[in-house]
A tleap script that builds the chain and sets N, CA, C and O, in Angstrom:
source leaprc.protein.ff14SB
mol = sequence {
  NMET ALA GLN HIE PRO THR ILE ARG ILE HIE
  ALA ALA ALA SER ASP LYS PRO ALA VAL GLY
  ALA PRO CYS ASN GLY CYS GLY ILE CYS CYS
  LEU ALA ALA PRO CYS PRO VAL SER ARG LEU
  LEU LEU LYS HIE THR GLU ASN ALA CYS PRO
  ALA LEU VAL TRP GLN ASP ASP THR ARG LEU
  TYR ARG CYS GLY MET LEU GLN SER PRO ALA
  ARG TYR VAL ARG TRP LEU PRO GLY ARG LEU
  ASP GLY LEU PHE ILE GLY LEU VAL ARG ARG
  TRP LEU ALA LEU ASN ILE GLY CYS ASP SER
  ASP ILE GLU ILE GLU PRO ASP LYS ALA SER
  SER CTHR
}
set mol.1.N position { 94.062 117.080 106.218 }
set mol.1.CA position { 95.294 116.387 105.907 }
set mol.1.C position { 95.528 116.467 104.401 }
set mol.1.O position { 94.638 116.136 103.618 }
set mol.2.N position { 96.721 116.904 103.988 }
set mol.2.CA position { 97.044 117.043 102.566 }
set mol.2.C position { 97.262 115.683 101.934 }
set mol.2.O position { 97.900 114.803 102.513 }
set mol.3.N position { 96.727 115.528 100.746 }
set mol.3.CA position { 96.918 114.283 100.023 }
set mol.3.C position { 98.164 114.417 99.169 }
set mol.3.O position { 98.354 115.421 98.482 }
set mol.4.N position { 99.007 113.405 99.218 }
set mol.4.CA position { 100.245 113.416 98.460 }
set mol.4.C position { 100.050 112.683 97.145 }
set mol.4.O position { 99.279 111.725 97.081 }
set mol.5.N position { 100.734 113.117 96.098 }
set mol.5.CA position { 100.593 112.435 94.813 }
set mol.5.C position { 101.155 111.019 94.882 }
set mol.5.O position { 102.071 110.733 95.654 }
set mol.6.N position { 100.598 110.158 94.073 }
set mol.6.CA position { 101.058 108.780 93.988 }
set mol.6.C position { 101.904 108.625 92.736 }
set mol.6.O position { 101.519 109.070 91.655 }
set mol.7.N position { 103.049 107.999 92.888 }
set mol.7.CA position { 103.875 107.674 91.728 }
set mol.7.C position { 104.049 106.168 91.690 }
set mol.7.O position { 104.063 105.508 92.729 }
set mol.8.N position { 104.179 105.639 90.511 }
set mol.8.CA position { 104.379 104.200 90.319 }
set mol.8.C position { 105.853 103.944 90.063 }
set mol.8.O position { 106.419 104.449 89.093 }
set mol.9.N position { 106.467 103.167 90.923 }
set mol.9.CA position { 107.890 102.869 90.841 }
set mol.9.C position { 108.047 101.398 90.459 }
set mol.9.O position { 107.360 100.534 91.004 }
set mol.10.N position { 108.939 101.123 89.538 }
set mol.10.CA position { 109.190 99.743 89.129 }
set mol.10.C position { 109.568 98.925 90.367 }
set mol.10.O position { 110.347 99.388 91.200 }
set mol.11.N position { 109.030 97.731 90.489 }
set mol.11.CA position { 109.255 96.897 91.675 }
set mol.11.C position { 110.731 96.579 91.891 }
set mol.11.O position { 111.151 96.370 93.030 }
set mol.12.N position { 111.516 96.538 90.835 }
set mol.12.CA position { 112.937 96.205 90.954 }
set mol.12.C position { 113.821 97.431 91.165 }
set mol.12.O position { 115.038 97.293 91.286 }
set mol.13.N position { 113.240 98.613 91.209 }
set mol.13.CA position { 114.034 99.832 91.368 }
set mol.13.C position { 114.659 99.894 92.760 }
set mol.13.O position { 114.107 99.380 93.733 }
set mol.14.N position { 115.807 100.529 92.826 }
set mol.14.CA position { 116.500 100.722 94.107 }
set mol.14.C position { 115.729 101.695 94.979 }
set mol.14.O position { 114.954 102.513 94.484 }
set mol.15.N position { 115.948 101.600 96.269 }
set mol.15.CA position { 115.388 102.585 97.186 }
set mol.15.C position { 116.047 103.933 96.922 }
set mol.15.O position { 117.189 103.994 96.467 }
set mol.16.N position { 115.329 105.006 97.209 }
set mol.16.CA position { 115.859 106.340 97.009 }
set mol.16.C position { 117.043 106.565 97.945 }
set mol.16.O position { 116.962 106.256 99.133 }
set mol.17.N position { 118.143 107.103 97.412 }
set mol.17.CA position { 119.276 107.401 98.287 }
set mol.17.C position { 118.995 108.644 99.133 }
set mol.17.O position { 118.073 109.406 98.844 }
set mol.18.N position { 119.772 108.831 100.142 }
set mol.18.CA position { 119.656 110.036 100.974 }
set mol.18.C position { 120.084 111.254 100.158 }
set mol.18.O position { 120.882 111.137 99.228 }
set mol.19.N position { 119.560 112.400 100.505 }
set mol.19.CA position { 119.955 113.642 99.838 }
set mol.19.C position { 121.466 113.800 99.966 }
set mol.19.O position { 122.021 113.674 101.058 }
set mol.20.N position { 122.123 114.075 98.849 }
set mol.20.CA position { 123.572 114.243 98.818 }
set mol.20.C position { 124.326 112.975 98.473 }
set mol.20.O position { 125.481 113.036 98.050 }
set mol.21.N position { 123.688 111.822 98.648 }
set mol.21.CA position { 124.331 110.551 98.297 }
set mol.21.C position { 124.348 110.411 96.775 }
set mol.21.O position { 123.539 111.037 96.089 }
set mol.22.N position { 125.263 109.596 96.240 }
set mol.22.CA position { 125.308 109.419 94.789 }
set mol.22.C position { 123.984 108.894 94.230 }
set mol.22.O position { 123.296 108.105 94.877 }
set mol.23.N position { 123.645 109.335 93.038 }
set mol.23.CA position { 122.443 108.852 92.359 }
set mol.23.C position { 122.581 107.355 92.118 }
set mol.23.O position { 123.649 106.870 91.745 }
set mol.24.N position { 121.494 106.634 92.336 }
set mol.24.CA position { 121.514 105.198 92.091 }
set mol.24.C position { 120.499 104.782 91.026 }
set mol.24.O position { 120.228 103.592 90.865 }
set mol.25.N position { 119.940 105.740 90.303 }
set mol.25.CA position { 119.002 105.406 89.237 }
set mol.25.C position { 117.641 104.969 89.720 }
set mol.25.O position { 116.934 104.257 89.007 }
set mol.26.N position { 117.252 105.382 90.927 }
set mol.26.CA position { 115.948 104.973 91.472 }
set mol.26.C position { 114.793 105.590 90.691 }
set mol.26.O position { 113.709 105.009 90.639 }
set mol.27.N position { 115.006 106.763 90.080 }
set mol.27.CA position { 113.996 107.400 89.243 }
set mol.27.C position { 112.948 108.216 89.967 }
set mol.27.O position { 112.080 108.804 89.323 }
set mol.28.N position { 113.003 108.271 91.274 }
set mol.28.CA position { 111.947 108.940 92.042 }
set mol.28.C position { 111.787 110.403 91.640 }
set mol.28.O position { 110.664 110.879 91.473 }
set mol.29.N position { 112.896 111.118 91.484 }
set mol.29.CA position { 112.795 112.542 91.149 }
set mol.29.C position { 112.082 112.736 89.813 }
set mol.29.O position { 111.241 113.626 89.691 }
set mol.30.N position { 112.401 111.928 88.822 }
set mol.30.CA position { 111.804 112.067 87.491 }
set mol.30.C position { 110.384 111.490 87.415 }
set mol.30.O position { 109.589 111.906 86.572 }
set mol.31.N position { 110.074 110.550 88.281 }
set mol.31.CA position { 108.714 110.016 88.337 }
set mol.31.C position { 107.762 111.001 89.005 }
set mol.31.O position { 106.574 111.046 88.683 }
set mol.32.N position { 108.291 111.785 89.934 }
set mol.32.CA position { 107.450 112.724 90.673 }
set mol.32.C position { 107.163 113.991 89.889 }
set mol.32.O position { 106.066 114.542 89.985 }
set mol.33.N position { 108.127 114.460 89.118 }
set mol.33.CA position { 107.952 115.718 88.381 }
set mol.33.C position { 109.013 115.832 87.299 }
set mol.33.O position { 110.126 115.335 87.470 }
set mol.34.N position { 108.688 116.473 86.201 }
set mol.34.CA position { 109.685 116.644 85.152 }
set mol.34.C position { 110.752 117.662 85.573 }
set mol.34.O position { 110.472 118.618 86.296 }
set mol.35.N position { 111.955 117.434 85.109 }
set mol.35.CA position { 113.059 118.347 85.399 }
set mol.35.C position { 112.943 119.596 84.518 }
set mol.35.O position { 112.089 119.649 83.633 }
set mol.36.N position { 113.785 120.589 84.751 }
set mol.36.CA position { 113.741 121.795 83.911 }
set mol.36.C position { 113.967 121.511 82.430 }
set mol.36.O position { 113.396 122.194 81.579 }
set mol.37.N position { 114.775 120.531 82.114 }
set mol.37.CA position { 115.030 120.188 80.705 }
set mol.37.C position { 113.755 119.648 80.064 }
set mol.37.O position { 113.414 120.038 78.947 }
set mol.38.N position { 113.057 118.771 80.746 }
set mol.38.CA position { 111.795 118.226 80.230 }
set mol.38.C position { 110.757 119.330 80.085 }
set mol.38.O position { 110.023 119.375 79.098 }
set mol.39.N position { 110.698 120.206 81.056 }
set mol.39.CA position { 109.734 121.312 81.000 }
set mol.39.C position { 109.999 122.212 79.796 }
set mol.39.O position { 109.073 122.613 79.090 }
set mol.40.N position { 111.267 122.521 79.574 }
set mol.40.CA position { 111.628 123.420 78.485 }
set mol.40.C position { 111.508 122.762 77.114 }
set mol.40.O position { 110.883 123.318 76.211 }
set mol.41.N position { 112.099 121.590 76.954 }
set mol.41.CA position { 112.186 120.979 75.636 }
set mol.41.C position { 111.006 120.091 75.265 }
set mol.41.O position { 110.651 119.986 74.090 }
set mol.42.N position { 110.397 119.453 76.260 }
set mol.42.CA position { 109.268 118.561 75.975 }
set mol.42.C position { 107.935 119.187 76.343 }
set mol.42.O position { 106.879 118.616 76.071 }
set mol.43.N position { 107.981 120.360 76.962 }
set mol.43.CA position { 106.772 121.083 77.383 }
set mol.43.C position { 105.924 120.244 78.331 }
set mol.43.O position { 104.696 120.323 78.315 }
set mol.44.N position { 106.582 119.449 79.148 }
set mol.44.CA position { 105.907 118.577 80.098 }
set mol.44.C position { 105.973 119.243 81.464 }
set mol.44.O position { 107.067 119.542 81.944 }
set mol.45.N position { 104.846 119.481 82.094 }
set mol.45.CA position { 104.851 120.280 83.316 }
set mol.45.C position { 104.481 119.546 84.603 }
set mol.45.O position { 104.647 120.104 85.687 }
set mol.46.N position { 103.990 118.326 84.516 }
set mol.46.CA position { 103.635 117.618 85.750 }
set mol.46.C position { 103.706 116.119 85.543 }
set mol.46.O position { 103.747 115.630 84.414 }
set mol.47.N position { 103.719 115.399 86.658 }
set mol.47.CA position { 103.784 113.939 86.687 }
set mol.47.C position { 105.106 113.434 86.135 }
set mol.47.O position { 106.046 114.209 85.959 }
set mol.48.N position { 105.181 112.159 85.868 }
set mol.48.CA position { 106.433 111.533 85.435 }
set mol.48.C position { 106.923 112.089 84.106 }
set mol.48.O position { 106.134 112.388 83.209 }
set mol.49.N position { 108.215 112.219 84.000 }
set mol.49.CA position { 108.830 112.709 82.767 }
set mol.49.C position { 108.628 111.675 81.657 }
set mol.49.O position { 108.882 110.489 81.867 }
set mol.50.N position { 108.178 112.108 80.485 }
set mol.50.CA position { 107.963 111.164 79.389 }
set mol.50.C position { 109.265 110.596 78.811 }
set mol.50.O position { 109.236 109.631 78.047 }
set mol.51.N position { 110.397 111.191 79.172 }
set mol.51.CA position { 111.680 110.692 78.669 }
set mol.51.C position { 112.352 109.738 79.656 }
set mol.51.O position { 113.465 109.278 79.404 }
set mol.52.N position { 111.697 109.437 80.768 }
set mol.52.CA position { 112.274 108.516 81.739 }
set mol.52.C position { 112.152 107.091 81.214 }
set mol.52.O position { 111.072 106.655 80.814 }
set mol.53.N position { 113.263 106.378 81.220 }
set mol.53.CA position { 113.322 105.031 80.633 }
set mol.53.C position { 113.765 104.036 81.699 }
set mol.53.O position { 114.764 104.254 82.384 }
set mol.54.N position { 113.015 102.939 81.837 }
set mol.54.CA position { 113.421 101.848 82.726 }
set mol.54.C position { 114.260 100.872 81.924 }
set mol.54.O position { 113.892 100.506 80.808 }
set mol.55.N position { 115.394 100.442 82.486 }
set mol.55.CA position { 116.259 99.464 81.837 }
set mol.55.C position { 116.209 98.163 82.622 }
set mol.55.O position { 116.685 98.089 83.755 }
set mol.56.N position { 115.626 97.135 82.007 }
set mol.56.CA position { 115.518 95.836 82.681 }
set mol.56.C position { 116.883 95.231 82.990 }
set mol.56.O position { 117.080 94.653 84.059 }
set mol.57.N position { 117.826 95.361 82.060 }
set mol.57.CA position { 119.120 94.705 82.240 }
set mol.57.C position { 119.929 95.273 83.408 }
set mol.57.O position { 120.623 94.526 84.097 }
set mol.58.N position { 119.846 96.572 83.635 }
set mol.58.CA position { 120.600 97.188 84.728 }
set mol.58.C position { 119.738 97.477 85.952 }
set mol.58.O position { 120.253 97.803 87.022 }
set mol.59.N position { 118.422 97.356 85.786 }
set mol.59.CA position { 117.465 97.654 86.855 }
set mol.59.C position { 117.618 99.099 87.336 }
set mol.59.O position { 117.649 99.379 88.534 }
set mol.60.N position { 117.711 100.006 86.357 }
set mol.60.CA position { 117.865 101.426 86.644 }
set mol.60.C position { 116.942 102.232 85.763 }
set mol.60.O position { 116.607 101.827 84.650 }
set mol.61.N position { 116.532 103.388 86.277 }
set mol.61.CA position { 115.874 104.383 85.441 }
set mol.61.C position { 116.973 105.263 84.860 }
set mol.61.O position { 117.960 105.567 85.530 }
set mol.62.N position { 116.792 105.663 83.617 }
set mol.62.CA position { 117.742 106.555 82.961 }
set mol.62.C position { 116.985 107.617 82.175 }
set mol.62.O position { 115.830 107.425 81.794 }
set mol.63.N position { 117.647 108.722 81.944 }
set mol.63.CA position { 117.060 109.809 81.166 }
set mol.63.C position { 117.207 109.494 79.684 }
set mol.63.O position { 118.319 109.390 79.167 }
set mol.64.N position { 116.084 109.346 79.014 }
set mol.64.CA position { 116.106 109.054 77.586 }
set mol.64.C position { 116.716 110.175 76.768 }
set mol.64.O position { 117.294 109.930 75.709 }
set mol.65.N position { 116.592 111.408 77.251 }
set mol.65.CA position { 117.176 112.527 76.511 }
set mol.65.C position { 118.701 112.482 76.564 }
set mol.65.O position { 119.364 113.073 75.712 }
set mol.66.N position { 119.260 111.793 77.546 }
set mol.66.CA position { 120.712 111.632 77.609 }
set mol.66.C position { 121.166 110.372 76.875 }
set mol.66.O position { 122.307 110.301 76.421 }
set mol.67.N position { 120.299 109.394 76.758 }
set mol.67.CA position { 120.666 108.155 76.077 }
set mol.67.C position { 120.470 108.241 74.571 }
set mol.67.O position { 121.312 107.767 73.808 }
set mol.68.N position { 119.395 108.825 74.147 }
set mol.68.CA position { 119.117 108.971 72.711 }
set mol.68.C position { 118.377 110.285 72.485 }
set mol.68.O position { 117.160 110.297 72.298 }
set mol.69.N position { 119.122 111.392 72.505 }
set mol.69.CA position { 118.508 112.718 72.414 }
set mol.69.C position { 117.586 112.894 71.200 }
set mol.69.O position { 116.537 113.527 71.316 }
set mol.70.N position { 117.956 112.354 70.064 }
set mol.70.CA position { 117.159 112.565 68.844 }
set mol.70.C position { 115.754 111.990 68.967 }
set mol.70.O position { 114.842 112.445 68.277 }
set mol.71.N position { 115.568 111.013 69.820 }
set mol.71.CA position { 114.241 110.424 69.995 }
set mol.71.C position { 113.279 111.410 70.660 }
set mol.71.O position { 112.078 111.388 70.393 }
set mol.72.N position { 113.809 112.264 71.517 }
set mol.72.CA position { 112.979 113.187 72.278 }
set mol.72.C position { 113.088 114.631 71.794 }
set mol.72.O position { 112.119 115.387 71.862 }
set mol.73.N position { 114.249 115.005 71.314 }
set mol.73.CA position { 114.488 116.364 70.828 }
set mol.73.C position { 114.759 116.236 69.329 }
set mol.73.O position { 115.903 116.276 68.876 }
set mol.74.N position { 113.677 116.082 68.583 }
set mol.74.CA position { 113.775 115.730 67.160 }
set mol.74.C position { 114.459 116.787 66.299 }
set mol.74.O position { 114.997 116.462 65.241 }
set mol.75.N position { 114.448 118.031 66.732 }
set mol.75.CA position { 115.066 119.091 65.938 }
set mol.75.C position { 116.582 119.151 66.116 }
set mol.75.O position { 117.263 119.877 65.391 }
set mol.76.N position { 117.108 118.400 67.066 }
set mol.76.CA position { 118.538 118.427 67.356 }
set mol.76.C position { 119.312 117.617 66.322 }
set mol.76.O position { 119.073 116.418 66.181 }
set mol.77.N position { 120.235 118.249 65.595 }
set mol.77.CA position { 121.057 117.478 64.643 }
set mol.77.C position { 121.904 116.448 65.390 }
set mol.77.O position { 122.469 116.749 66.442 }
set mol.78.N position { 121.991 115.247 64.851 }
set mol.78.CA position { 122.729 114.168 65.496 }
set mol.78.C position { 124.157 114.517 65.842 }
set mol.78.O position { 124.691 114.029 66.838 }
set mol.79.N position { 124.780 115.352 65.039 }
set mol.79.CA position { 126.179 115.715 65.298 }
set mol.79.C position { 126.336 116.532 66.592 }
set mol.79.O position { 127.447 116.696 67.096 }
set mol.80.N position { 125.218 117.039 67.121 }
set mol.80.CA position { 125.261 117.825 68.357 }
set mol.80.C position { 124.866 117.021 69.600 }
set mol.80.O position { 124.768 117.581 70.692 }
set mol.81.N position { 124.639 115.714 69.441 }
set mol.81.CA position { 124.240 114.878 70.584 }
set mol.81.C position { 125.209 115.017 71.752 }
set mol.81.O position { 124.781 115.211 72.890 }
set mol.82.N position { 126.498 114.919 71.485 }
set mol.82.CA position { 127.496 114.986 72.553 }
set mol.82.C position { 127.459 116.303 73.299 }
set mol.82.O position { 127.514 116.331 74.528 }
set mol.83.N position { 127.366 117.383 72.566 }
set mol.83.CA position { 127.273 118.713 73.175 }
set mol.83.C position { 125.998 118.837 74.001 }
set mol.83.O position { 126.027 119.328 75.129 }
set mol.84.N position { 124.877 118.388 73.435 }
set mol.84.CA position { 123.590 118.429 74.133 }
set mol.84.C position { 123.666 117.637 75.439 }
set mol.84.O position { 123.245 118.124 76.489 }
set mol.85.N position { 124.196 116.430 75.373 }
set mol.85.CA position { 124.292 115.576 76.564 }
set mol.85.C position { 125.149 116.246 77.631 }
set mol.85.O position { 124.791 116.238 78.809 }
set mol.86.N position { 126.267 116.821 77.231 }
set mol.86.CA position { 127.133 117.504 78.184 }
set mol.86.C position { 126.445 118.687 78.849 }
set mol.86.O position { 126.565 118.887 80.058 }
set mol.87.N position { 125.720 119.471 78.050 }
set mol.87.CA position { 125.014 120.629 78.603 }
set mol.87.C position { 123.908 120.209 79.568 }
set mol.87.O position { 123.744 120.810 80.630 }
set mol.88.N position { 123.155 119.184 79.200 }
set mol.88.CA position { 122.073 118.719 80.072 }
set mol.88.C position { 122.642 118.157 81.368 }
set mol.88.O position { 122.124 118.446 82.447 }
set mol.89.N position { 123.700 117.359 81.275 }
set mol.89.CA position { 124.311 116.802 82.485 }
set mol.89.C position { 124.765 117.921 83.423 }
set mol.89.O position { 124.597 117.836 84.640 }
set mol.90.N position { 125.336 118.957 82.843 }
set mol.90.CA position { 125.803 120.080 83.668 }
set mol.90.C position { 124.616 120.857 84.243 }
set mol.90.O position { 124.609 121.201 85.425 }
set mol.91.N position { 123.610 121.133 83.398 }
set mol.91.CA position { 122.451 121.904 83.837 }
set mol.91.C position { 121.739 121.226 85.003 }
set mol.91.O position { 121.307 121.882 85.951 }
set mol.92.N position { 121.626 119.902 84.916 }
set mol.92.CA position { 120.926 119.159 85.971 }
set mol.92.C position { 121.862 118.726 87.099 }
set mol.92.O position { 121.425 118.093 88.060 }
set mol.93.N position { 123.143 119.063 86.983 }
set mol.93.CA position { 124.148 118.705 87.993 }
set mol.93.C position { 124.157 117.195 88.245 }
set mol.93.O position { 124.222 116.744 89.389 }
set mol.94.N position { 124.093 116.435 87.170 }
set mol.94.CA position { 124.101 114.981 87.306 }
set mol.94.C position { 125.447 114.514 87.835 }
set mol.94.O position { 126.479 115.133 87.575 }
set mol.95.N position { 125.427 113.441 88.563 }
set mol.95.CA position { 126.602 112.853 89.220 }
set mol.95.C position { 127.142 113.719 90.358 }
set mol.95.O position { 128.251 113.482 90.836 }
set mol.96.N position { 126.380 114.711 90.795 }
set mol.96.CA position { 126.779 115.525 91.938 }
set mol.96.C position { 126.225 114.894 93.215 }
set mol.96.O position { 126.872 114.946 94.261 }
set mol.97.N position { 125.068 114.318 93.138 }
set mol.97.CA position { 124.436 113.681 94.283 }
set mol.97.C position { 122.933 113.899 94.245 }
set mol.97.O position { 122.448 114.810 93.575 }
set mol.98.N position { 122.218 113.082 94.947 }
set mol.98.CA position { 120.760 113.170 94.986 }
set mol.98.C position { 120.345 114.505 95.598 }
set mol.98.O position { 120.798 114.878 96.680 }
set mol.99.N position { 119.471 115.218 94.881 }
set mol.99.CA position { 118.968 116.484 95.428 }
set mol.99.C position { 117.466 116.433 95.655 }
set mol.99.O position { 116.829 117.466 95.866 }
set mol.100.N position { 116.902 115.236 95.610 }
set mol.100.CA position { 115.465 115.073 95.808 }
set mol.100.C position { 115.163 114.819 97.280 }
set mol.100.O position { 115.668 113.870 97.880 }
set mol.101.N position { 114.328 115.690 97.849 }
set mol.101.CA position { 113.942 115.498 99.247 }
set mol.101.C position { 112.570 114.834 99.379 }
set mol.101.O position { 111.933 114.905 100.430 }
set mol.102.N position { 112.128 114.194 98.308 }
set mol.102.CA position { 110.844 113.490 98.308 }
set mol.102.C position { 110.914 112.330 99.294 }
set mol.102.O position { 111.894 111.585 99.326 }
set mol.103.N position { 109.881 112.188 100.083 }
set mol.103.CA position { 109.797 111.067 101.013 }
set mol.103.C position { 108.797 110.060 100.454 }
set mol.103.O position { 107.674 110.417 100.097 }
set mol.104.N position { 109.212 108.821 100.385 }
set mol.104.CA position { 108.395 107.758 99.792 }
set mol.104.C position { 107.718 106.958 100.894 }
set mol.104.O position { 108.348 106.536 101.864 }
set mol.105.N position { 106.421 106.763 100.715 }
set mol.105.CA position { 105.662 105.911 101.619 }
set mol.105.C position { 105.205 104.699 100.832 }
set mol.105.O position { 104.739 104.847 99.702 }
set mol.106.N position { 105.322 103.513 101.391 }
set mol.106.CA position { 104.881 102.306 100.680 }
set mol.106.C position { 103.391 102.377 100.368 }
set mol.106.O position { 102.614 102.984 101.105 }
set mol.107.N position { 103.015 101.753 99.278 }
set mol.107.CA position { 101.616 101.669 98.879 }
set mol.107.C position { 100.900 100.747 99.862 }
set mol.107.O position { 101.186 99.552 99.938 }
set mol.108.N position { 99.990 101.312 100.591 }
set mol.108.CA position { 99.272 100.541 101.610 }
set mol.108.C position { 98.447 99.418 100.984 }
set mol.108.O position { 98.296 98.356 101.589 }
set mol.109.N position { 97.918 99.632 99.800 }
set mol.109.CA position { 97.075 98.622 99.151 }
set mol.109.C position { 97.884 97.384 98.780 }
set mol.109.O position { 97.371 96.267 98.857 }
set mol.110.N position { 99.150 97.568 98.375 }
set mol.110.CA position { 99.947 96.420 97.934 }
set mol.110.C position { 100.586 95.689 99.088 }
set mol.110.O position { 101.114 94.594 98.896 }
set mol.111.N position { 100.557 96.250 100.281 }
set mol.111.CA position { 101.212 95.600 101.424 }
set mol.111.C position { 100.235 94.771 102.238 }
set mol.111.O position { 100.599 94.253 103.294 }
set mol.112.N position { 98.996 94.634 101.768 }
set mol.112.CA position { 98.028 93.847 102.526 }
set mol.112.C position { 97.899 92.458 101.961 }
set mol.112.O position { 97.124 91.652 102.476 }
savepdb mol mol.pdb
quit
């Protein structure tokens, strides 16, 4: 039997939407593996993306590279933030719909 990786999801995070449904900021895709942008720019190849940010006020995960690019992509001149954000949103097809087919199983240890 194959062992599946374990990811830690904030207790207040929304359940993962169905594939094709609008993104709800659950963070599952970014917690499971870094996106192509993280792989290319942050050289991060496995596990949760280091730019994934939990927001207590909205109870959503957000991409830190889209919220404050200079924090993660230090070589990017601030005047190019808008262009960078637009390119990343397009590259990752954000706001198109959930494309993560990851299936989440509850943590058996925490349900006892």
